[in-house]
N, C-alpha and C positions, 0 to 999 in steps of 0.2 A: 506492501498499501503506498501511496506517496505521502510526502509530507505537506499537510494541505495546511492552505492557510497563509503561507506562503514566511509564516513563523518557526522557524527552525530551536527553540528554546533547549536548554540544558539539561535536564531531566529533574526540572520542579515539580510541584505540586499541582502547578494545573496546566494540567495534560486534557488533547481532546482525545474521541473517541479513537482517532488514527492514529495518532502518537501514542498510547496506550498498546496498541495492536503492535506499533512497530517494535517497540520494546522490547518485548511480552508475546511473541510469538514461536512459538515453536521452532529449535533448532532442524534439529532432524525429522522427520514424521517416521509412526511404526510401521515396520516391516521395509526399512531401507536402508539399517546400517550394512547392509555387505556392500549395496555398491560403491558408495558409500565413503566404507575403507576399502574399498581395491581401487576406485579411479583417484583417492586426494596424495596419496603418497607418488601418482604424476608428477606433481605439483614441487614435489620433490626434484625427482628424478629429474626433470627439462630442467630445474635452476644450475644443474651440471655442466651441459657445456656452453652455456650459456654464460657463469662467469668465467667458465675455464679462458673462455676469449679473453676476458683481461689478461689473463699470461701468456696466454699466447703472442700475444699482443706486443709484450715485451719480454717473451724467449725469441720470435723469429726478425725483432727490429735488431736483436741479436742475430742470429743463423745465418739470417738469410740481405742480414747490412739493410735495412731499407729504414724510414723515418719513417714521422709517426703520422705522416697521412699516407703512406704509401703502407704501415701496416693497419690502418681502415680496414682495406680491405678485407680483410677477417671480419669483420662486423658488421661492412655492406652485406656480405655473400650469404649470412644466417639471415641477414634481416631482407631481402630479396625472398628470399624461400618465405618466411615467414609471411612477402606480401603479394607472392605470386602463388602461394596455395588457399592462401583464407578462403576464398570464396568457394574457387571447390571444394576444398572440404567441409564446408557448410549445405553445399550443395550435395553432397556425398553420405549427410548423416541426414539431409531431409528426408532424401527419400531410402536407402536405411539406417538410418539409428545410428543414436551413438556409438556403438562396441563397436560398430565397421571405421568409422572415422576414428576410433582411438587407437584400433590393433595399425588398423592403416599407416597413422602416427609412430605408434613404436616400430613399425619395421620400416619404417626407411629412416629418422636415428640411428636405430640398432645399423645399417648399412651404412651409413655416413661415418659414422663411428670407426668402421671396419675400415674406409678407403684411408683412414690414417695411412696404416702400415705399408698401402702398395706410395702412398703420394711423400709417403720422409723418404724413403729406397728412391723412390726416380729426384730429390732433391729438387723438386717442383713448388715454389710457394703459389703457383696457379690450382698446380691442386689440389692443396690445401685448402685455398677457397671453396673452391667445384664442392668439398666437402663437407664444409661448413655451408655450403650452399642447398646442398643434400641433409644435411638434420637441421636446419631453418625450417624445409618440407616441412622433415615432419614434427618437429618441431609447430607449427600453425597448424595440424591435426589438434594435434596433442591441447595446447589449449582455447582453440573454439571450442572440443568438444567439453574437456572438462569443466573448464570456466563456466558454460551452459549449465551441461548437467548436472554442476553441482544449486546455480545460483538456479534450479529453474524444477530440482527436487523435491523444493519443500517451500509455505507460503512467501509469499514477496515478501511479504513485510518482514523479515528473516532472512532477506537474502545476504543483504550487504554483512551480516554477523555471521552467516551461515560459507559465506566465501573469504569472508578475511582469515576464519582458524582455515582451512580449508588451503590459504596460501599462506597462510601462518606455517606450514611444510617448504616453500617452496625455500627460505633466505636457510635453512637448515639445510636443505645442498647446497645452495650460494657459501656456506661457511666449509663443509668439507668440500665444494670444490678449492675455497682459498688455502683448507690447509692440504691437500692435493697436490694443487700447485706449487706449493710456497716448497713445499720436501720431493717431489716427487720430478715437478719441472722444473726448477729451476738449481741451475747448481753449486750456488754457491759463489764461479768460478767469474771473477768481471780482472777479465784483463790491465796493465796498462796499457800507454801507448805504445813501453818500452818492449812490454811482452809481446801485443801485438806484432810491428816491429819482428821481434827474430822472429815470432813463429810462420811471418811471413817469405824471411829470408832464408828459411831448416827448411819451407815450403814442405808446414806440417799444418799450416790453416786453415785449411779445406777437411782437412778429416774432422779439424777442434769444434767448426760450426760441424762439421756434419753428422760429433759426436753431441751437441748440440739438439740439432732438429729431431733426434732418433729417440731427444728425452720425453717428445710428447705418449711415442706409440701407446708402450702399456698401458696408458688412461684409459685412451680411447678406447683401446681393446676392449676393455674390463670392465666399462662404462658401455660398450657397442650388446656383449654379450644379455647384461642387465636387460635394458632394452628388451632382447626378442625375449630374453626368458618372463620378462610382466606379459606380454605378450600376449603371450599360453592362460596368464592367470589373466587377461582382460578375457579370453576367448571360453576360458568354464564360465563364468560368474553370470548369473540368472543379471539383466537390466531390465530396469521399468519401463514402460511403455509410455515417454512421456509427448510422443505425439496427439495420446487419444488428451490427453488433460493441457490443462490451459492454466500452468497457475501463477501467472504473470499475468491474468487478468487482474481489474481491483474490486469486479463485482460477482456473485454466485447464476448472473444472468447468464443470456444465452450470449457465445460467441458472439463477437460484434469486430467485422473487419477496424485495419489501422492502419493507419499512413508510416512508411518504411522512416520518412525526411521531418519524425517530434521533431522541435527544434530546443527538447531537450537530450537527445540521442542524435543529433548531430553535433552538439558542443558537444560530447560525452567523446568522440570519437577525434575532437581536436585538442581536448584536451587529455584521451590517453596518447597523442602523435606526443604532444609539449612533455606531458610526465617521463614514455621511456625516453623520449631522447635525453632529457636531464640525467637519471638512471642513470640510462648506461654512459653517456660520456661523464659523470661522473667517478662508477665506476671504471671506466677502460684509461682514463687515464691519472688517476689517484695513485697508484703504483711511480708515475714517472713526476704529477708531483712531490711526493713525499721525500722522494732522491733529491730533484732539486734542491728543493724547503730544508729542509734538515741534512743531508751530508750522509744519512744511511745505506745501504747496502741492499740489493733487492728480497732478500729472504726477510730480514730485520718490516720493507717497507708490506712483501708479502701478507706478515700476521697482522699489520696490522691493515693491509685490506681482507683478511679474514677477522679483525674489531670490529669494523663497520660493517660488516654482516652479521656480525651477530647482535650486535647494534639494529640490523633490521630484522630480525626475529624477537628480539625482546619489545620489538613494539607491533610485529604482527601478531604475536599471542597476548602482548595485552591489549588491542583494541578490541578483541575478537571481547572480552568485560568490558571493558568502557564504551560499549558504543548501545552495553544495557541499559548506560545510563544519558550517555551522550548522544544527539541526531551525528549521523555520516558528517552528514553535509555542513556544521561547526566543527567536527573533526580535522577534517579537510581542508576546508579553510585553513585552521588555526595552523595546523601544519604545514601549511602551503608558504602564509605569510615567515614565520621563521626558520624556516631555508632561506627562504630569500636575506634572512636578514645572518643565516653562516656562509651563505656562502658571497656574499658580500662583502664581511671579515676577511674569508681568505683568500678572497683575490685584493684585497690591501696589506691583507699581515700576512704574507707567504712567511714561513717558518712552523715551531709548532704548533702555534697561535691556529693560524691558516688549518693547518694538518688535523686539529684535530676539531675545529667545523667540520672541515669535509667528513671526516668519521662519525663527525656527530649528526649529518643528513640522510643519514641513509635510516636514524628512527624516526624519523618524520616522513622521508619517504613512504613508509612499510606500508601504509594503510590507504596506498594513493591510487595503485591501479586496484586489488578486486574495488573498489570503494567504487573508484566511477566506472568502473564495468558495471556492479550490477545496478548504480543510476540510471546509467546505459537502457539499459534492459527493462527496465519498471516499464508498464505498461503496450511492451511491444505484440504482446500475444504470439497470436499464429507468425510473426514475421522474426521471431528468435531468433531464432537457430542463423537467416541472416542479416541482422542486428550484429549476433555472436560475432561475423563474420567477420566485419566491416571493423568492429573494434579491436577484431588483434590486426589488422591489415595497420590499423595503426601505432602496430610496433615500428613497421618504417620509419617510427621516427629518429628510436637506436642508429638506423642507421644513417642517416642522411642529419640527423644534426649532431652525431655523431664524426660524420666527417667534416665538419662544420666546423667543431674543437679542433681536430687538427688541422687546418687551412690556418685558423686565426693561433693557434699554439704555433706551427713556424712562420707564420709572419712578424707578432705582433709579442711570442711567451704562453709559456704553462698556469701563469696566474690571470692574462688576460681574456683565457680560451673560456676560465668558467665561469665568465658574465655569460658564457651561451646556456648553462643550464638554471643560472641565476632567473633571468627571462622567461625561463619554461617555467619557472615554479611562477613565478608573477602573473601566467593564465592562468595555471592551478587552479590562483586562488580567488582570480577573476572567477571561472567557471563555477565554485563550491560556493561563492557567496550569489549569484546576477543569475547560473544559465544551468543549477544542478535540480531543479525541480520539476518532476512532473507534471503536465497537466491534464487528470483524464481527461477533460472533456477533445483529448486532440485522435477523434477519432474519423475513420474513415474514409474516402479514397483507396 
């Protein structure tokens, strides 16, 4: 149920019936726990390749000797896959159901991970970009399916809480990626200029670079195997037929046609584009920012990235409880404004102060994706799968705005590049305060 009357109170005693229903609706309906438990771990699983990309950027800048802008192709590859497959994913699930979409996503993700082995032995950076693209195609199916499925699995009044709870396992996957990337991908070997020159003179530099590239392979082979095994788990699980229901409607009467291009939904797509660009850009260049601002090495910076992912997890789990007391749009707006302030400090005060501010932004980013997603799907009825596809396509912001950050960083410096996510968080705040409310009257057409 949408927030009515334009009021977004903070949990006081004077709530209307709609507000009480939103805060008190059951999280998981009776009889749907098993599919909920099978789908929720996917939020953990797809976070790993998403966040390992942050480590690949740094690792391949070293092993392929490319600049920040060139390394951003890794993000472009994965997010172009997201973009191109979102609509096909929604259409496949429209006709064959959520299970078919999730199975397709897991197989594609597993295949893309397995491609890292031939890419490494071919010593081809572009082959890695192709593998990232295949992974991105799989993740598009997984995110389109899992986010929409969880949002639709129960009452619309509890969709934000339910999706934030499932999404809380996403940062646990991010933390896992942070630890794996720091321990298994980063070698900790930092060659000085003299050592690099000596290796080139001795003819051993290429062997060193190849060994650094090969460090990524075991992690991706394991990840691909897990994805394919989980596909078997999804295959044997019975899913409810949500196509026969319209749990996103706000009344119990006959289903009515709805317009796809409703104002609250269109603005949600724009807000999601900005948010994902801010999140991916902040994390992609976090290690480089920490290194340049504090002088620490890759491994220390990697552990700090793991710390920011832990803050993200804390924010997700706490939000599932906080949203029982505060309305989703209120929290989204306040958290976005806080991140604008933290980002500006990181730009103005590079060093440990700036690094800790960037680390803290993840705590306040935590609720943004699931909250925008759930708010955008409110009242979409029969258009829910298509709407979910378009919200996932908005993830293209992660590629576009990360590339913009790379260009700004190469031209003006890394600190200046962080003005890009600052502007994105400002846009999310405007959406929360002025564009996130669904008007129940927007039907027909």
